[in-house]
N, C-alpha and C positions, 0 to 999 in steps of 0.2 A: 325539653320537656323543664316545666317548671319544678320549685320546691315541693310546691303541695301536690303536684302530680305525682313526681316520686315517694312522697310520703305517703301519699293513698294506695300506691303500687307496693311499698314496702308493708303497710296494715294489710291488703288484699293478700299479697306473699305470704305472711305470719299465720293470719285465722285460717287461710285454703290451705295451708301448710298441715294443718291438723287432718285435714280430709288427705293430702296427697300421702302421709304418714298412712292412712288406714289404706288407701288403696295400692301403698306398696307391700303390706302385710298380704294380701292376698293375689294380686299378680307376680311379683318377684318372690317372696317367700311360699307361698303355698302353691304357685301357678294354677291360681284359679280366678279365669278370665270372669270378672263380676262387675254387672252391668247393674246391680242393684242401689249402688250409690247414687244414680240418678234420682232414684226415689226416696233412698235414705235422708240425703241433706234438707230438701224440705220436709222431710218428716220431723226430723229433729227441729226445724224452725217453728212447723206447726205446732208440736207436742208443747215447747218451750214459750210461744207466744200465747197460747190458750191456758197453761198454766198461771203464767203470771199475770194474763187480765182476770183468772180467777182468784188473784190475790196471794198465790203461791211465792215464796222467796224466790228470786231469780236464780238464785245458785242451784236451789233445789229441785228448780226448771231446766238447767242443765242435765242434771243425775237423771231425771224422768226423759230427758231428749236422749242421752245416752242409752239408756235401757231400751227405748222404742226402737232406736236404730239397731241395738244387739238384737233384738225379738226379730227385725228385718231380715237381719243376717243369717240369723239362725235358722228362718223359714227358706229358704234361698236354699242353705247347707242341705237341709233335711231332705228337699225335695231332689237334690241331685245325689246325697249318700244312701236314702232311704226308698225313695220311690224310683232312682237311676234314672234321674232325668237329665238329659246334658247340662252342663254348670251352665254354658253360655246361655240354654235357653229358659233353666230354671232361674236364672236369675232377670231375664227379660219378663219372664211372668212375673214374678213380685214385685219388678218396679213399674210393671201397668198396672195392678192391683194398688200399688200404693197412690198412683196419682189419686185414684176414687177415694180411698181410705183419709188420703190427707185432705181433702176438699171436705170429707165429713167430719174430719177434727175440726177444723176448722167452722164449719158450718157456711161454708163457701170459697170460692180460689182463691181470698187473702183476709188477712185481719192485721189491722192496727195496732201498734202498741202504745199511742201517745198518751200520756199521763201516766203512764204505767213504771213503776220501779223496774229496772234493769241493773245489771253489773259494774255500768258507767256510774252510776249517779253517786256512789262515794266517792268517788274521787274528783266528780266533779264540784261534788257539794264543798271539797278543799281548797278551790277554786284553781285547781288545773283546767287549763282549756279542752274542750270536746276532742278533739283532734290528737292530743297529747295524752289523755287519759284512755283512749281508745287503744292508740301505740301500745302503751304502759300493760294495759289488760292483755293485748294480742301475744306479745312476748312474753308473757306470765306465762297464757294456755300453752303457748307453744313449747316452750322450753319446758315445761310441766311434763308433757305429754310426751315429747320426746324422751327425757331422761326415764320416765315409767316405762315406755315401748322399750328401750334399750335392757332396763334394768329385766325388764317382764321375759324377753327373748334370752335371758341369761338363767332364767330358773328352769327347775326341771320342764314343767308345762311348756314353756319359752323354747325351749331344745326340743320338744317333742313334736313343736310344730313347725320348726326348722327342717327334723328328720322328716315328717311327712312329705313335707314339698320336695325335697331333696331326693329323697330315696323311699318311696311309701311300700315298696317290698321287703325291705331290710327291716324299716320300723315296725313292720306286722309280723315277721317274722322272731321279732323280740316279746311280743304279746301287747303291741300296745293297740287300743282301736282308734284307728286312722280315722274311723267317720264321727268321733267323739271329736277330735282333734282339730277336722276341718270345720265343724259345728261351731267351735268356742273360736278358732282362727278368722273364719266368715263373719260371726257375729261380733265379735270384737272390731273388725275392721270398719262394718257398719257403726259399729256404738259411735268410734271417732269420728266417720262422717257426720252421724249425726250430731255428735256434737258442736262440731265446726258449724255445721247449719243453725244450730241453736245461738253460736254466739253472735253468727253473721244478723240472723233475724234483730237479735236483741240492740246491734250497732245500727243497722238500718232502720231502727222502729217499726219492721212492718215483717211478715211472712206470706209467702207467695208460692203457690202451687209449683208455679212454672218455674221457679230461682234454680232447680238441680239441673236444668236442661243443661247438656255440657261438661257435666261434672266429671263425668269418667276420661273426655278427653283431657282436658285441663291437669287432673290427678297424672293421668300417663305423661302427657308431654313433659309435666315437673319433674316427675321419677326420670325420665330419660336424661333431660336436659342438666339433673342432679350428678345423674352418674356418670355423663360424658366429662362434667367440668370438674367435677370434686372426685370420681372414683367411688368405688365400691370395695375396695380390698376385704373389709370387715363387714360384719353387721353393722354395729355402730356408727362406721364410718357413711356406710350406704343411708341408715334413716338419718343422720343429718347432712347427708346429700341431699338426700329427697326434700327436709325441709329448706334447705338452700337453694335447691333448685325450684320450687315454688315461689321465693322470693327474686330468683332469674326470672323466671318466666314472665310474672307481672312486672316486672320492671322492663322488660323486652316489649312485651305487651304495649304498656304505657309509651314506651319509647317509640316505638313503631305508629302507633296512632298520634303522633306528634311530630311524624317526619313530613315534611312538604318536597315534592319534586316537580316543580313549575306548579302547572295548574293541578297536578292531581294528589289528592291526600288521600290516607286511607280512613273509612269511616268507622263506627261501631260494629256495624253489620260485616264488616270482613275480617272480624274477632278470628274465624274457622279457619280463615285462608290464612290469617298471620301464625294461627298456633301450627296450621300443616307445613310451615313453611319451616318453623322452627323444628319441631318435631323430625323434618327432613334433615335439614341441616345437622342437628344433634347425632342421628343414625348415621351419617356418610362421615360425618370429620372423624371418628377413629382410623376407617379404612383412609381418608386422605393424609393423615396423619403418618400412618404405617406407611404410604408409597413414599412419601418425601422422605423419610427417614432410611428407608431401603435404597435410594438412591448414592 
């Protein structure tokens, strides 16, 4: 693996790490299987791209994207809590609807940001090379999001979200409206996913309706890999592990794509196969470790 491939994987791990933290909130904390993220990531990209091309400040465009993703998550949660639609089905319905909504927002399947201002331009204007400017921005946003989520989960509302995912009957008996908590939690999760999509779009210089395909798989793989390698004994450690898991996952993908076994090499089309192998390895590793230690 070359230096540039490793740097690119690190950048992807950081920016998609924001998405992974969002996935962690629903799947691990709320125990809410949410496929909305496959639609909310391109939703954030679409909103950000349209806002920027309309002359809006790129940082304000990120805020719009976050709010748009939050709204998508709220719709999924309302379908589940208020209309009693199974959470998995509710998220699929929202994801399907978002495909058409994203095309409607962009006025087509994609939109380019050529010549438009982005969050990376101020650093590039200072003479910092583009790839290093991207890395600095990604590190900044990843760390800020990680610290804010850890802080939020220590607040009263954050503790209510943790309790709702852990024991909804108990928290209901204490007078907490679990429906409201789920709506906020799923909304926040998709808001982070949309924020990730918006940053990716500004980095790539374009937004595409298909850029969210496989988001949930990558998110879950990163969470599982992170928990397996770095542990999850506390909430703060689990959030950090999710971010680091995203980096490890992207580095593993880059490494696998660069491997050669005689005449056989992995192609980008083998990404899902590589992801499946990584997740299987992460899931069975703890059991293998226990068996070895038990001998």
